[in-house]
C-alpha positions as CSV (number, residue, x, y, z in Angstrom):
1,M,10.5,14.7,13.2
2,E,7.1,13.9,11.4
3,L,4.0,12.4,13.0
4,S,1.9,10.1,10.9
5,V,-1.4,7.8,12.0
6,M,-1.0,4.2,12.1
7,F,-3.8,1.8,12.3
8,F,-2.8,-1.6,13.6
9,G,-6.2,-3.7,14.1
10,A,-8.4,-3.2,17.1
11,D,-10.3,-6.1,18.7
12,T,-13.4,-6.2,16.4
13,A,-15.9,-8.9,16.9
14,G,-19.0,-7.5,15.5
15,E,-20.9,-8.2,12.3
16,A,-20.9,-6.6,9.0
17,A,-22.4,-3.5,9.9
18,D,-19.9,-2.9,12.6
19,H,-17.5,-3.7,10.2
20,A,-18.8,-1.0,7.9
21,T,-18.8,1.6,10.6
22,K,-14.9,0.6,11.4
23,Y,-14.0,1.8,7.8
24,E,-16.1,5.3,8.2
25,D,-13.9,5.7,11.3
26,I,-10.9,5.0,9.3
27,L,-11.9,7.5,6.6
28,A,-12.8,10.1,9.5
29,V,-9.6,10.0,11.0
30,A,-7.8,9.8,7.8
31,R,-9.6,12.9,6.5
32,A,-8.7,14.7,9.7
33,A,-5.2,13.9,10.0
34,D,-4.6,14.8,6.0
35,E,-6.2,18.4,7.3
36,L,-4.3,18.6,10.8
37,G,-0.7,18.3,8.5
38,F,-0.2,14.6,9.8
39,A,2.7,13.0,7.5
40,A,1.1,9.7,6.3
41,V,-1.3,7.4,7.4
42,W,-0.5,3.5,7.9
43,T,-2.7,0.7,7.1
44,P,-1.8,-2.9,8.0
45,E,-2.1,-6.3,6.2
46,R,-3.9,-9.2,8.8
47,H,-5.7,-12.4,8.0
48,F,-7.7,-14.5,9.6
49,Q,-7.6,-13.3,12.9
50,Q,-10.0,-11.6,15.2
51,V,-7.4,-8.7,16.0
52,G,-7.2,-6.7,12.6
53,Q,-9.9,-8.7,10.5
54,I,-10.9,-5.5,8.8
55,F,-7.2,-5.0,7.2
56,P,-6.9,-8.1,4.8
57,S,-5.5,-5.6,1.7
58,P,-3.6,-2.2,2.2
59,P,-3.7,-1.4,-1.4
60,V,-7.6,-1.9,-1.4
61,L,-8.1,0.5,1.6
62,S,-5.5,2.8,0.5
63,A,-7.3,3.3,-2.8
64,A,-10.4,4.9,-0.6
65,L,-8.1,6.8,1.1
66,A,-6.4,8.1,-2.0
67,V,-9.9,9.7,-2.9
68,A,-10.9,10.7,0.6
69,T,-7.6,12.9,1.0
70,E,-5.6,15.3,-0.5
71,R,-1.9,15.5,0.6
72,I,-1.1,12.9,3.4
73,A,1.2,10.0,2.2
74,L,-0.7,6.6,2.3
75,R,1.3,3.7,3.1
76,G,1.0,-0.1,4.1
77,G,2.5,-0.6,7.5
78,S,3.1,-3.7,6.6
79,V,2.8,-5.4,3.4
80,V,3.5,-9.2,3.9
81,L,5.8,-9.8,0.8
82,P,6.2,-13.6,0.9
83,L,1.9,-13.8,0.4
84,H,2.1,-12.1,-2.8
85,H,3.4,-12.1,-6.1
86,P,5.8,-9.2,-6.8
87,L,4.4,-8.2,-10.2
88,R,0.6,-8.0,-8.3
89,V,2.4,-5.9,-5.5
90,V,3.9,-3.5,-8.0
91,E,0.4,-3.1,-10.3
92,D,-1.6,-2.9,-7.4
93,W,0.3,0.2,-5.4
94,A,1.1,2.0,-8.6
95,V,-3.1,2.1,-9.3
96,V,-3.0,3.9,-5.9
97,D,0.0,5.7,-6.6
98,N,-2.0,7.4,-9.8
99,L,-5.1,7.7,-7.8
100,S,-3.5,9.9,-5.1
101,R,-1.1,11.5,-7.6
102,G,2.1,10.0,-6.0
103,R,1.6,9.6,-2.2
104,V,2.2,5.9,-1.5
105,G,4.9,3.8,0.2
106,F,4.8,0.9,2.0
107,S,6.8,-1.4,4.8
108,V,8.1,-5.1,3.9
109,A,7.3,-7.7,6.3
110,T,8.3,-11.1,6.2
111,G,5.2,-12.5,7.8
112,W,5.2,-14.4,11.5
113,H,1.9,-15.7,11.7
114,S,1.6,-19.5,10.3
115,A,-2.0,-19.2,9.6
116,D,-1.5,-16.4,7.1
117,F,0.3,-18.9,5.1
118,V,-2.6,-20.8,3.6
119,L,-2.2,-18.2,1.2
120,A,1.1,-19.3,0.2
121,P,2.1,-22.4,2.3
122,D,5.0,-23.1,0.1
123,H,6.4,-19.5,0.9
124,Y,6.6,-19.9,4.9
125,A,9.7,-21.7,5.9
126,D,12.0,-19.2,3.7
127,R,9.7,-16.6,4.2
128,R,12.2,-14.1,5.3
129,E,14.6,-14.8,2.3
130,R,11.8,-14.4,-0.4
131,A,10.9,-11.2,1.3
132,L,14.3,-9.5,1.3
133,G,15.1,-10.9,-2.2
134,D,12.2,-9.5,-3.6
135,I,13.1,-5.8,-2.7
136,P,15.6,-5.0,-5.5
137,L,13.0,-6.9,-8.0
138,I,10.3,-4.7,-6.7
139,R,12.4,-1.5,-7.1
140,R,13.2,-2.6,-10.6
141,L,9.6,-3.1,-11.7
142,W,8.3,0.1,-10.3
143,G,10.9,2.0,-12.1
144,G,9.6,0.7,-15.5
145,Q,12.0,-2.4,-16.2
146,S,10.6,-5.9,-17.5
147,A,11.5,-9.0,-15.7
148,E,10.9,-12.5,-16.8
149,F,8.7,-14.7,-15.2
150,T,7.2,-18.6,-16.0
151,D,3.9,-18.1,-17.9
152,G,1.0,-20.7,-18.3
153,T,2.9,-22.7,-20.9
154,G,5.8,-23.0,-19.1
155,R,7.8,-20.7,-21.1
156,V,9.8,-18.0,-19.8
157,T,8.3,-14.3,-20.7
158,A,9.3,-10.8,-20.0
159,V,6.8,-8.7,-18.9
160,R,6.6,-5.1,-17.5
161,P,3.6,-4.2,-14.8
162,Q,1.2,-1.7,-15.8
163,P,-0.1,1.1,-15.2
164,S,3.3,3.2,-14.9
165,P,3.4,4.8,-11.1
166,V,3.2,8.6,-10.8
167,Q,6.7,8.3,-8.4
168,R,9.8,7.1,-10.2
169,A,11.4,5.7,-7.0
170,L,9.1,3.8,-4.7
171,P,9.6,4.6,-1.0
172,L,10.2,1.3,1.1
173,W,10.4,0.1,4.4
174,L,11.5,-2.7,6.4
175,T,9.2,-3.9,9.4
176,T,11.3,-5.2,12.5
177,S,9.9,-6.5,15.7
178,G,13.3,-5.8,17.3
179,S,15.9,-8.0,15.7
180,V,19.1,-5.9,15.4
181,S,19.7,-7.9,12.2
182,T,16.8,-6.6,10.6
183,W,17.7,-2.8,11.5
184,E,21.2,-3.5,9.7
185,T,19.6,-5.1,6.5
186,A,17.1,-2.2,6.5
187,G,20.2,0.0,6.2
188,R,22.3,-2.0,3.6
189,L,19.0,-2.3,1.5
190,R,18.6,1.5,1.7
191,T,15.0,1.3,2.9
192,G,13.2,3.0,6.0
193,V,13.0,0.7,9.2
194,L,9.7,0.7,10.8
195,G,10.0,-0.3,14.4
196,A,7.8,0.2,17.5
197,T,8.7,1.7,21.0
198,I,6.5,-1.2,23.1
199,G,8.4,-3.9,24.8
200,Q,11.8,-1.9,23.9
201,S,14.0,0.2,26.4
202,R,15.5,3.6,25.3
203,A,19.0,1.9,25.3
204,D,18.0,-0.8,23.1
205,L,16.3,1.5,20.6
206,A,19.4,4.1,20.5
207,A,21.7,1.2,19.8
208,K,19.5,-0.2,16.9
209,I,19.1,3.6,15.6
210,T,23.0,3.6,15.4
211,R,23.6,0.3,13.7
212,Y,21.0,1.3,11.2
213,R,22.5,4.8,10.1
214,A,26.0,3.1,10.0
215,A,24.5,0.3,7.5
216,Y,22.8,2.7,5.3
217,T,25.8,5.3,5.3
218,A,27.9,2.6,4.2
219,A,25.4,0.8,1.7
220,P,26.2,1.6,-2.3
221,D,24.3,4.8,-3.6
222,A,23.0,6.0,-0.4
223,S,22.5,9.8,-2.0
224,E,20.0,12.6,-1.4
225,T,18.2,11.4,-4.7
226,A,17.0,8.2,-3.0
227,P,13.4,8.4,-1.1
228,H,15.0,8.0,2.2
229,G,17.8,10.5,1.8
230,P,21.4,10.3,2.8
231,R,20.7,8.9,6.4
232,G,18.0,6.7,6.1
233,T,14.4,7.1,7.8
234,V,13.5,5.6,11.2
235,T,9.6,5.4,11.8
236,L,8.3,4.0,15.3
237,M,5.0,3.0,16.4
238,A,3.8,4.1,19.5
239,H,0.3,4.0,21.0
240,T,-0.9,7.6,21.1
241,Y,-3.9,9.1,23.1
242,V,-3.5,12.7,24.2
243,G,-5.5,13.8,27.0
244,T,-6.8,16.8,28.6
245,D,-4.6,15.4,31.5
246,D,-2.7,12.0,32.5
247,A,-5.5,11.1,34.7
248,Q,-8.3,11.5,32.0
249,A,-6.0,9.7,29.3
250,R,-5.4,6.8,31.9
251,R,-9.2,6.4,32.4
252,L,-10.1,6.4,28.5
253,V,-6.9,4.0,27.6
254,E,-6.5,1.6,30.3
255,A,-9.6,-0.7,29.5
256,P,-9.4,-0.8,25.9
257,L,-5.5,-0.8,25.8
258,K,-5.4,-3.9,28.1
259,A,-8.2,-5.7,26.1
260,Y,-6.1,-5.2,23.1
261,L,-2.8,-6.7,24.8
262,S,-4.6,-9.3,26.1
263,S,-5.9,-10.6,22.7
264,Y,-2.4,-9.7,21.2
265,V,-1.3,-12.3,23.4
266,G,-3.7,-14.7,22.3
267,Q,-3.0,-14.3,19.0
268,T,0.5,-15.1,19.7
269,A,-0.6,-18.1,21.1
270,S,-2.0,-19.6,18.3
271,N,0.9,-19.2,15.9
272,R,2.1,-22.6,15.6
273,G,5.5,-21.4,14.1
274,T,6.7,-19.4,17.3
275,G,7.0,-22.2,19.6
276,T,5.2,-20.0,22.3
277,S,4.1,-21.0,25.9
278,A,1.7,-18.2,25.9
279,A,-1.2,-20.7,25.1
280,A,-0.4,-22.0,29.0
281,L,-1.1,-19.1,30.8
282,D,-4.2,-19.2,33.0
283,G,-6.6,-16.3,33.4
284,E,-5.0,-14.9,36.3
285,E,-1.0,-15.1,34.6
286,L,-2.6,-13.0,31.7
287,K,-3.9,-10.4,33.8
288,L,-0.7,-10.1,35.7
289,L,1.1,-10.0,32.1
290,T,-1.3,-7.3,30.7
291,E,-1.1,-5.1,33.7
292,F,3.1,-5.4,33.7
293,A,2.8,-4.5,30.1
294,F,0.6,-1.8,30.6
295,Q,2.5,0.0,33.2
296,R,5.6,-0.3,31.4
297,Y,4.4,0.9,28.7
298,L,3.0,4.0,30.4
299,A,6.4,4.5,32.1
300,W,8.1,4.7,28.3
301,G,7.3,4.6,25.0
302,S,3.9,5.6,24.6
303,L,2.1,8.7,23.7
304,L,-0.5,8.2,26.4
305,G,-1.1,10.8,28.8
306,S,-1.5,14.9,29.1
307,P,-0.3,17.4,26.2
308,G,2.7,18.0,28.6
309,R,4.0,14.1,29.0
310,C,3.5,13.5,25.4
311,A,5.5,16.2,24.1
312,R,8.2,15.1,26.5
313,M,8.0,11.8,25.0
314,L,8.0,13.2,21.3
315,A,11.2,15.2,22.4
316,D,12.8,12.0,23.7
317,L,12.3,10.3,20.9
318,R,13.3,12.7,18.3
319,D,16.5,13.1,20.4
320,L,17.1,9.4,19.9
321,G,17.2,9.8,16.5
322,C,13.5,8.7,15.3
323,D,12.4,10.6,12.2
324,E,8.7,9.8,12.3
325,V,6.6,8.6,15.1
326,A,3.5,6.2,13.5
327,C,0.8,7.3,16.2
328,F,-1.2,3.9,16.7
329,V,-5.0,5.3,17.4
330,D,-7.2,2.3,16.7
331,F,-6.7,0.2,19.9
332,G,-10.2,0.6,21.4
333,L,-10.9,4.2,21.8
334,G,-14.0,5.5,19.7
335,R,-14.1,7.8,16.9
336,E,-14.9,11.1,18.8
337,E,-12.0,10.7,21.4
338,V,-9.5,9.5,18.4
339,L,-10.1,12.8,16.8
340,A,-10.2,14.9,20.0
341,G,-6.5,13.3,20.7
342,L,-5.6,13.7,17.2
343,D,-6.3,17.8,17.8
344,R,-4.2,18.1,20.8
345,L,-1.5,16.1,19.3
346,A,-1.3,18.1,16.0
347,A,-0.9,21.2,18.6
348,L,2.4,19.6,19.6
349,R,3.9,19.3,16.4
350,K,5.3,22.7,15.8
351,D,7.4,21.9,18.7
352,L,9.3,18.9,16.9
353,V,11.2,21.1,14.0
């Protein structure tokens, strides 16, 4: 099982100077992960929200990471495909593939927040169909094939994106918030699957992984030459801080993680497309909900605790069928705390083989 670093968008409310510092933090953590032997660094796509405000463009940030690192894979986690023209997606990531000499990949997301779609308002209602339909097209374009599109005069024109990427096949994942159908669709499309431990039980994840493997194996051309091999790739996101002991880890993560969870609930409540009732929660109810989520997550699914506790969790995820844990590190801890936690986490990697 591989370990990667995941940035997901800490609650950042500062001025521009603070944003610059956040980017410096990301570069520092990525360099450390590169040196420590982590498999990949994942960066998200977020728009118009306080949570994740420094992550509007994964390929732009990955271009900076490409020249700041040497071997670690650079992945978008996730690219909201319905917001972008597929040609532009391929062109942008091909530039990063060249800068990094063949280290890119990304997970496809259908999009969820209605405000994001001010960038493409006509693509919101059928966003899932658009995202899934564009995956085969992106693969063909990445492989050097041309495709026909309507140009500025209304004519249908065949074009081929440039520059050519380094990798012949683009490693793709499909992002899921928990839907079983998305896990199975990832298998049928022969992509990896990018999920999360939070909010799911071990039994739920085990069942979904089984269904993903079955769909992937049954899909046409599921061969060892595919980017995800003969059985696919299951990547699970988990909040991570390996402390010196359980008490120290809990003391450091409790306040920032609860603040992050509260902010995330607030972002969900503002989404007109979900019909959520979270906006109706009063302060005390939100506090109780956050406490419940925090305690449940400490019990299973997170890498928050002592080295021994985190090692047991990693072993459990490996036995569950997880191929990679994307360690979500930017939920409010300082740079030095994150780096110290990564050092302790790297020491656990040798037991995951």
